[in-house]
N, C-alpha and C positions, 0 to 999 in steps of 0.2 A: 462500671468503668468503660466498657466498650460502648454502651449506649451514650454515655456522656461525651466520649472522645469523638465519635462519629456523628453526634448531634441527631441521634435517631428520633428522639421524641419531638424535637423541633421540626423535623422533616416529615413527621407522620408516618414512620416506618418502624419495622421491628427486625430483630436479629434473624428470625426464621424467614422473613420476606426477603431480606438482603441475601441470605444464603441461596434461596431459590432463584433470585435475580442473577447472582453470580454464576450459578449452574447454567442458567439459560444463555447468558452471554458466552460462556465457555463453549457450549455446544454449537453455537452459531459461528464461532470463529476458530475452533480447534483445527479446522481444515488447513490452517496456515502451517502447521507443523508437518504436513504432508506436501502441500503445494510449494511452499518456499524452498525446501531442499531440492525438489525435482526441477524447479526453474533454475536455481543457482548452480545445480550440477551441470547444466548446459554450458556454463562458463568454466567448467573444470574444477569447481570447488568440491572437495570431498563431502559426500552426503552426511557422514557423521558429524563433521565440523559444522555444517549449516544447521543440522537438526538441533544440536546442543546450543549453538549460538542463537538460533531463533527462540528457543525456550528461555534461555538466560536473559536475552534482551527483553522479551515479553514480561518475564517476572520482574525485572528491574524497573521498567517503565510503568507497569501496571501497579506495582507496589508503591512507587513514588506518587503516582496519581491518587491512590487510595489513602495513603498515610499522611501526605502533606497537602495535597489539593482538596481531598475529601470529595471527589467526584466519582460517580459510578461509570467511569470511562476506562476502557481497556486500551493498552498500547501494545503494538506488535509490528513486525516488519510489514510494510505496506505493499499491497498488490499494485502493480504498475511499475513501481520503482525497482522491484526485483526483476521484472521482465526487461526493463530498460537497462539494468545492470548487465544481465546475461546476454541479451540479443543485440543491443544497440551500442553498448560500450565495449564489452569484451568480445562478443561474437563478431562484430563488424570490423574489428581492428586487431589483426594477429599480433601486432607488436605490444598491445596492452594486455598484460596478464591480470588475472583476477586480484592478485595482491596489489597491483597498482590501482585498480579500480576501487578496491576497498580503501586505499589511501585517499582517493577523492571523496568517498563517503565520509571518511574521518574528518577531512577538512570541512566539508559541508556541515557535519555535526558540530564541530567546534564553533563555526560561524553562527549556526542556529543557537547554540548555547549562549554565545555573546549577545546575540539579538534578543534572546529571552530575558536578559538581565538589563536591557536598555529600553528607553522609550522608542527607539528607532523601529522596533518590531511593529508598533502601532502605525507609524508613518508609512512603513512599507506595505502593510495590509491595506491602508487607505488609498495608496497610490495605484493599486491594480484595480481597474474597473470590474464590477461584479460580473459583467457579461464575459470577460476574459477568464475569470476564475471558473465560471460554469463551463466554459468551453474546454478548459484544461481537464476538468473532471470527466467530461463526456468523451474527449479525445482519448484519454487513458483507458476509459471503458471499452471503446472500440478496439484499441490496441490489444488489450487483454483478451477480448473475445476472439479476435483474429488469431492470436497465438493458440488459444484453446481449440479453434477449428482446425488449425494446421497440425497441432500435436495429435489430435484425434484421428486425422486422416480424412475428415469430412471435406476439407479443402486441401488441394494439392497444387504444386507448381504447374504452370502451363507456359509453353514456349512463346505463345503469341499474346494471350490475354493476361499473362502473369499468374492468374489463379483460375482454378476450375474445380468442379465437384469431383471428389474422390470416389473410390470404389466402396459403396455402401454395404456390399456383401462381404467385405473383408472382416474377419472375426473381431479384430480390435476396434475397427470403425463401427461395426454393428453394436458392440458392447458400449461404446461411447454414446451412440445415439439412444440406446436403452437407458443408460445412466442419466443422460440429459433429460429424457422424458420423465423419468422417475423424480429427479431433483426438481424439475419445473412443477410437477404435480404437487410435490410436498410444499413448495413455496406457495403455490396457488391455494393450498389448504391452510396456509399460515402456520405450519408446524414449526415450533422452535427447534433450531438445530437442523434445518432442512438440508443445508450443504453437507453437514457431517453425516446425517443419516442417508442422504443420497449416495455419498461415496461408500458408506458401509454396505448398503444394499447392492450397489454395483460390484463391490469387492466379493460379496457372497456369490453373486451370479458368476463372476470370473472364476471362483474356486470350482464351482460345479461344471463349468465349461472347459476346465483345464488350462485357463490362461493365467491363473495365479496360484502360487503355492508358498507355504511358509516353511522353507527348509531350515531356517535358522531359529525357528520358534517364534513365540509372541512377545516374551518379556526377557529382559536382561538387566544387569546392574548398569547404571549410567556411567558413561565415561566423559569426563570433562574434556574440553578441547585441549589437545596435546601441545598446542603452541598458539602464540598470538600471531594473527595474520599481519598486523602492523607492529613492527618492533621499535620504530623511532618516529616521533612526530616530525622531527626535522627532515627525515628522509621522505616523509609523506609530502611535505612542502616542496622539496626538491623535485620529486617525481611528478608532482602536479604541474610544475613549471616546465620540466623537461618534455613531458608528453602533451603539453598544451591542453590540459584538461579543465580550463577555466569554464567552458560552457557546460561541461559535465557537472562540475561543482555547483554552478549556478542553477542548473536544472534540478539537481537533488535538493538544493536549498529552497528554491521557490516552490516546487511542487509539495515538498514535505511541509513547509510553513503554512501554505494556504489550505492544503488538505486537512492538516491537523487542526488549524484554527476553525475552519468551517465545520468540521465534524464536532469539535468540542462545543461550539456555540449551539449547534443543532440539538445535540443530546442534552446539554444543560437546559436549553429552552423547553425541551420535551419533559424534562424532570421538574420544571418549575423552579430552577435554581438561579436564573438570571435576576439580577437586581437593577432596576432602571436600565435595562438593556445591556448591562455589563456583567462580566463574570468575576466574582470575587476570587482572589487567589489565582488569577490567571497566570501570574509569573511561575508558580509551582506547577501549574498544568502544562505550560510550555516546557518547563525544565524537565518534566517527566519524559517528554518525547525527545528533547535534544540530548539528554544524558543517555537515554537508551540507544539513540542513533550512534552516538560517539563510541560508547562501550561495545555496541553490537558490531561496529566496523572493525574494531580491534579483534573481536572473537571470530568474525567471519560471517556477517549477514548484512543485507541491504538495509536502507534507512527504515526506521520505524515510523508509525503514524497512529493517530487516534482512530479507533475502529468504529465505523458507523453501526456495526453489529451490536455495539453497546446499547443501542436504542431498544433492542429486544429485551435486555435486562431491565431497562427503565420501564418498558411496557409490562414487565412481570412484577413491578413494584420497587425496583431499586432506586434509592434516592441518596445514597451516601457512598463514601469511599470504602465501606465494608464490602460492598458488591465487588469492587476492584480487587480487594484483598482475597476474596474467595476465588476469583478468576485466577489470580497469581498462584494460589495454592494448588488449584486443579492443574495448571500447566506444569507445576513442579512434579506432580504425580505422573504426568505423561512421559517424563524422561525414561521411565522403566519399560516403555513399549517401543523402543527404537527398532527392534527386529521386525515387528509387524508393520511399523510405519515405512521402513525401508523397502519391504516387499511390495506394499501397496503403491508407494511412490514410483516403483520401477515399471508400473503399467500405466502409461499415459491415458488410457481410456477411462481410468477411474478418476484422475485429477482434471482432465480437460473439461468435463462438464461444469466443474466448479469455476473454472476460468471464464467460461461463456456466461454462466449465470451472474457472476460478480460483475462482468462487463456490462450486462444488461441493466443491472441495478444502478451502476454509475451513470448510465445514460439518462437517469431520471433528472439530472441537472439541466437537460435541454429545455424543460418547461420553464425554467427561470430566465432564459435568454430573451431579451426584448427583440423579437423577430420583426417587429413593425418598423424598426429604425435600422436602415441598411448600414449606416456608419458604425453601429454597435454590433449588429448581427454578423456582418461579413468577416471581421477579424476573428470572431469566435468560430465561425464556420471554417475558416482556414486552419485553425488549430485542430478542430475536430477531424477534418478531412486528411490533413497531412501527417498527423501522428501515425495512424496505421499504414498509410500508403508509403511513407518513408521509413517506417519502423524506427522512428526517432521522436521521442517526446521533446527533446531539446529543439529540434527543427520546427516542430509544430508550434511550440511556444515562441520561438524566434520570429516566425512569419506572422503570427498573430500580433505580437508586440511591435512589429514594424508597421503592419497595416493600420493599426488603430490610430496612432498619432498622425500618420500621413493623411488618412481620411479626414480626421478632425482639422488638420492644417488647411487642406484644400477646400474645406466646406466652411471656413471662417470660424472654427470652434477651437482654435489652438489653445486659447486660454483655459479651456475646460480640462486640458490634459495636465496631469500632475507632473512637475519637473522631473521626478524620479523616473517617470515612464519614458521621457526623452533620453535619459541616461541609459536605461535598459535598451532602447531602440538602437542607440549608437553601438553599444556593446554587442548586441545580437547581429547587427549589420557586419561588424568586424568579424564576428565568429563565422557567419555564413560565407563570407568572402575569403577569409584567410586562414581559418582554423579547420581542423578535421570535423566533418559533419557526424555528430553522434546523437 
């Protein structure tokens, strides 16, 4: 029955191979249950709330992907959007609480859900030039890496040059450097689960150096979120309007949509599941992410996304949704280790190397930008440069989306710009001039 439901024979795989693929994917992305709570806790969200919300959203989205879309792709809260949520939305605006920010995530999730059910999603994807998409990914990568450098103490504030090298002899900073070296070495050796094992080894070193202790033990019975962060969809709409969070909603929507779509296509192509360049059951694949984002916002986590770490499971032989089901089951088991996760997450030297490494991986999209054409490359460059320097993904996207049609207009190529891109440019111009910069 399992073989027939997941089309294992037709895809040239087996139950044992799918289980191993699921374990491989899980090991490469389980760091999110540590990193996501520590990032969102910077916005004041209770650790236990984020921990459970992260796991529940991951289970929901990944199970949907496996059971209904039948793809070996995992869904979990995305890196980049959690940092944007904590540092650029809540952290930069004292009047915006994390509850209000989650309402913006909820609205973005609902819009993504509606887009997933209509042909407009395809028109929207076609409207954004590939070079801008790659620029967004790379910009987020630099943003994440910078946050990791700052949290680790490798980079500190400077009154004149804004940033400077920190005290590398400080115990926490030295531990972060050791963890970064270990994790980078594991990646260079192509070890599955390099991020997870890098954090585990760093945590062991922290125990022996007296920087980490497990006073509350390692395991405990799981506690479901005690309350819903969002109590009323209507209040979410009202607060989004009241706090002028249009740009925030748009940023969550755009980044999540293109990051998810790009990742799904890349993994599906790697697994040989594309047919004539298209993804069968793409509606259910997108619904997996949009439903997880919407429910996750209610429970207390940032937007979800398809994880590029799923490619490690495909490399291990995963070809069907059974791989995703295995990933979801393993995440369900992880809820019993909340005390250990909480202790590890409390030491940024353990989690910061993961942020830096993930940021470096996201910079791989730079190779896809057409640097030979200035009118294509410069808008992408603006996005990449301004995201980390302004600590704002939305500002980076806005500047890139403004520069692109303007360069095309003044070089006589206005007709090559999709009409939707002109609409985006006008909206972003209004946002930069009249709305809070987030």
